[in-house]
Structure formats: C-alpha cells, structure tokens
N, CA, C and O of each residue as an XYZ file, in Angstrom:
284
protein
N       4.157    -14.357      0.098
C       5.064    -14.852     -0.898
C       5.993    -15.906     -0.292
O       6.319    -16.904     -0.934
N       6.407    -15.671      0.932
C       7.275    -16.668      1.566
C       6.576    -18.020      1.635
O       7.193    -19.054      1.381
N       5.302    -18.013      1.974
C       4.546    -19.271      2.048
C       4.554    -19.967      0.684
O       4.797    -21.172      0.608
N       4.293    -19.228     -0.380
C       4.318    -19.820     -1.722
C       5.700    -20.369     -2.044
O       5.834    -21.507     -2.493
N       6.733    -19.553     -1.812
C       8.097    -19.987     -2.127
C       8.504    -21.205     -1.306
O       9.172    -22.107     -1.813
N       8.102    -21.230     -0.040
C       8.413    -22.386      0.807
C       7.759    -23.661      0.286
O       8.221    -24.763      0.585
N       6.682    -23.517     -0.495
C       5.979    -24.668     -1.059
C       6.294    -24.865     -2.542
O       5.572    -25.569     -3.247
N       7.381    -24.236     -3.011
C       7.848    -24.473     -4.371
C       7.032    -23.796     -5.452
O       7.016    -24.267     -6.589
N       6.349    -22.699     -5.130
C       5.535    -21.995     -6.121
C       6.086    -20.596     -6.335
O       6.312    -19.853     -5.380
N       6.297    -20.247     -7.586
C       6.719    -18.903     -7.962
C       5.583    -18.285     -8.785
O       5.236    -18.812     -9.842
N       5.004    -17.180     -8.318
C       3.820    -16.574     -8.947
C       4.144    -16.019    -10.337
O       3.414    -16.314    -11.283
N       5.165    -15.258    -10.491
C       5.698    -14.674    -11.737
C       4.835    -13.590    -12.388
O       5.121    -13.195    -13.518
N       3.794    -13.098    -11.716
C       3.032    -11.974    -12.269
C       2.447    -11.126    -11.147
O       1.262    -10.791    -11.159
N       3.302    -10.780    -10.167
C       2.820     -9.956     -9.057
C       2.652     -8.514     -9.517
O       3.550     -7.927    -10.120
N       1.491     -7.960     -9.221
C       1.165     -6.567     -9.541
C      -0.020     -6.189     -8.667
O      -0.718     -7.072     -8.169
N      -0.263     -4.901     -8.469
C      -1.350     -4.491     -7.572
C      -2.701     -5.116     -7.918
O      -3.471     -5.436     -7.012
N      -3.003     -5.296     -9.179
C      -4.288     -5.861     -9.595
C      -4.484     -7.309     -9.148
O      -5.614     -7.798     -9.123
N      -3.407     -7.993     -8.798
C      -3.500     -9.393     -8.388
C      -3.560     -9.577     -6.874
O      -3.416    -10.693     -6.376
N      -3.772     -8.482     -6.144
C      -3.992     -8.531     -4.701
C      -5.399     -8.019     -4.432
O      -5.743     -6.902     -4.818
N      -6.209     -8.833     -3.772
C      -7.590     -8.468     -3.460
C      -7.866     -8.690     -1.984
O      -7.294     -9.583     -1.360
N      -8.754     -7.863     -1.430
C      -9.208     -8.066     -0.062
C     -10.386     -9.029     -0.064
O     -11.193     -9.029     -0.994
N     -10.484     -9.844      0.973
C     -11.563    -10.813      1.091
C     -12.930    -10.124      1.180
O     -13.914    -10.595      0.609
N     -12.970     -9.001      1.905
C     -14.207     -8.220      2.027
C     -13.828     -6.768      2.336
O     -12.658     -6.402      2.220
N     -14.783     -5.950      2.721
C     -14.539     -4.519      2.923
C     -14.116     -4.145      4.341
O     -13.891     -2.969      4.626
N     -14.006     -5.122      5.227
C     -13.576     -4.832      6.603
C     -12.133     -4.336      6.612
O     -11.328     -4.735      5.770
N     -11.813     -3.468      7.564
C     -10.453     -2.936      7.682
C      -9.436     -4.038      7.953
O      -8.291     -3.947      7.510
N      -9.848     -5.084      8.681
C      -8.926     -6.183      9.006
C      -9.090     -7.387      8.066
O      -8.694     -8.502      8.405
N      -9.665     -7.158      6.906
C      -9.909     -8.242      5.945
C      -8.595     -8.877      5.481
O      -7.567     -8.210      5.359
N      -8.664    -10.178      5.228
C      -7.502    -10.892      4.686
C      -7.242    -10.423      3.262
O      -8.155    -10.020      2.541
N      -5.980    -10.485      2.880
C      -5.611    -10.160      1.506
C      -5.372    -11.467      0.758
O      -4.805    -12.414      1.304
N      -5.801    -11.505     -0.471
C      -5.678    -12.712     -1.294
C      -4.834    -12.397     -2.525
O      -4.907    -11.297     -3.073
N      -4.046    -13.357     -2.947
C      -3.283    -13.236     -4.191
C      -4.017    -14.066     -5.235
O      -4.376    -15.216     -4.981
N      -4.239    -13.480     -6.412
C      -4.974    -14.171     -7.472
C      -4.120    -14.291     -8.733
O      -2.998    -13.788     -8.781
N      -4.649    -14.947     -9.728
C      -4.082    -15.082    -11.071
C      -2.747    -15.833    -11.076
O      -1.678    -15.234    -11.196
N      -2.836    -17.124    -10.946
C      -1.645    -17.974    -10.951
C      -1.383    -18.573    -12.338
O      -0.721    -19.604    -12.456
N      -1.899    -17.929    -13.378
C      -1.758    -18.439    -14.739
C      -0.323    -18.533    -15.240
O      -0.019    -19.384    -16.075
N       0.564    -17.671    -14.744
C       1.971    -17.700    -15.165
C       2.873    -18.333    -14.109
O       4.095    -18.344    -14.259
N       2.276    -18.858    -13.048
C       3.077    -19.407    -11.953
C       3.797    -20.683    -12.368
O       3.449    -21.330    -13.356
N       4.807    -21.020    -11.583
C       5.595    -22.232    -11.835
C       5.689    -22.990    -10.531
O       6.013    -22.416     -9.492
N       5.403    -24.291    -10.584
C       5.514    -25.177     -9.425
C       6.771    -26.006     -9.576
O       6.983    -26.643    -10.608
N       7.599    -25.999     -8.554
C       8.847    -26.753     -8.553
C       8.707    -27.989     -7.692
O       8.108    -27.940     -6.617
N       9.258    -29.097     -8.157
C       9.346    -30.244     -7.258
C      10.631    -30.084     -6.442
O      11.411    -29.162     -6.680
N      10.841    -30.972     -5.495
C      11.981    -30.826     -4.575
C      13.320    -30.753     -5.319
O      14.187    -29.969     -4.933
N      13.502    -31.538     -6.355
C      14.774    -31.562     -7.095
C      15.018    -30.272     -7.868
O      16.168    -29.941     -8.158
N      13.968    -29.540     -8.207
C      14.091    -28.317     -9.004
C      14.160    -27.039     -8.166
O      14.306    -25.955     -8.731
N      14.061    -27.131     -6.863
C      13.867    -25.956     -6.012
C      14.849    -24.817     -6.285
O      14.453    -23.656     -6.178
N      16.065    -25.081     -6.620
C      17.034    -24.013     -6.856
C      17.354    -23.835     -8.342
O      18.301    -23.130     -8.691
N      16.580    -24.460     -9.205
C      16.846    -24.320    -10.639
C      16.462    -22.927    -11.123
O      15.617    -22.259    -10.529
N      17.085    -22.511    -12.191
C      16.827    -21.190    -12.755
C      15.716    -21.262    -13.783
O      15.513    -22.286    -14.437
N      14.997    -20.151    -13.912
C      13.955    -20.033    -14.929
C      14.486    -19.128    -16.034
O      15.282    -18.224    -15.783
N      14.043    -19.379    -17.240
C      14.525    -18.611    -18.385
C      13.398    -17.923    -19.144
O      13.652    -17.003    -19.922
N      12.153    -18.353    -18.930
C      11.013    -17.805    -19.657
C      10.739    -16.374    -19.212
O      10.617    -16.104    -18.017
N      10.644    -15.465    -20.165
C      10.335    -14.069    -19.857
C       8.818    -13.933    -19.816
O       8.152    -13.950    -20.852
N       8.278    -13.796    -18.599
C       6.827    -13.714    -18.384
C       6.510    -12.560    -17.446
O       7.394    -12.052    -16.756
N       5.254    -12.151    -17.420
C       4.803    -11.118    -16.510
C       4.202     -9.945    -17.245
O       4.195     -9.902    -18.476
N       3.700     -8.997    -16.486
C       3.112     -7.785    -17.033
C       4.226     -6.764    -17.242
O       4.965     -6.467    -16.304
N       4.363     -6.218    -18.457
C       5.517     -5.372    -18.795
C       5.896     -4.304    -17.768
O       7.083     -4.153    -17.478
N       4.963     -3.573    -17.218
C       5.318     -2.503    -16.273
C       5.773     -3.008    -14.918
O       6.277     -2.222    -14.115
N       5.612     -4.297    -14.635
C       5.942     -4.853    -13.322
C       7.016     -5.934    -13.357
O       7.365     -6.479    -12.310
N       7.540     -6.252    -14.514
C       8.527     -7.332    -14.634
C       9.856     -6.916    -14.006
O      10.345     -5.810    -14.237
N      10.430     -7.815    -13.209
C      11.729     -7.562    -12.583
C      12.842     -7.628    -13.618
O      12.738     -8.378    -14.589
N      13.903     -6.853    -13.425
C      15.043     -6.891    -14.361
C      15.625     -8.294    -14.541
O      16.081     -8.643    -15.630
N      15.609     -9.096    -13.476
C      16.136    -10.465    -13.566
C      15.328    -11.299    -14.559
O      15.884    -12.132    -15.275
N      14.032    -11.074    -14.597
C      13.181    -11.812    -15.527
C      13.492    -11.384    -16.961
O      13.564    -12.220    -17.862
N      13.674    -10.093    -17.164
C      13.993     -9.596    -18.510
C      15.335    -10.133    -18.999
O      15.535    -10.309    -20.201
N      16.244    -10.391    -18.079
C      17.550    -10.944    -18.475
C      17.435    -12.422    -18.842
O      18.347    -12.983    -19.449
N      16.307    -13.061    -18.471
C      16.094    -14.466    -18.797
C      16.873    -15.430    -17.940
O      17.149    -16.554    -18.358
N      17.239    -14.993    -16.713
C      18.025    -15.839    -15.821
C      17.650    -15.502    -14.382
O      18.268    -14.634    -13.765
N      16.647    -16.183    -13.850
C      16.174    -15.876    -12.503
C      15.752    -17.151    -11.807
O      15.566    -18.189    -12.442
N      15.600    -17.065    -10.486
C      15.126    -18.210     -9.721
C      13.956    -17.770     -8.855
O      13.498    -16.631     -8.953
N      13.476    -18.664     -8.014
C      12.278    -18.351     -7.246
C      12.505    -17.214     -6.308
O      11.592    -16.820     -5.582
C-alpha cells in the first residue's frame, strides 16, 4: 500500500478477496487486484480530500462513510 500511496494511487476497495498469491509456493508474491474504485492523484492533488463513498460495505473505513478522507 505504501508503494501505491507513494505513487499517488488510492485503492479504495481493500478486502481479503482482492489479495491473491502469484502461485501455490509458500514464498509466493502477493498481488493486489481490482482497481476499479481506485483514484489516481496528480502531484497537485496529493493531499486533497475525497468525498465519494465507495467500497465494499463490510470493509469500508469509518472515514469513507463520513465522506471526508484522504489517501
């Protein structure tokens, strides 16, 4: 997540179903999928607030439900 945030991307729908292993090996890389609700910020927007209430209901953060959150 830090890598995404450092590059101006906020996923906005993190949940267990959106984390997959590359293969069945014990040391397999983990992948994050489903960027359909993600938001890309340009440099000028990096600290701007988001207001859209998005995400999967059982996993949405309270800040998102309040309609006032940032990356």
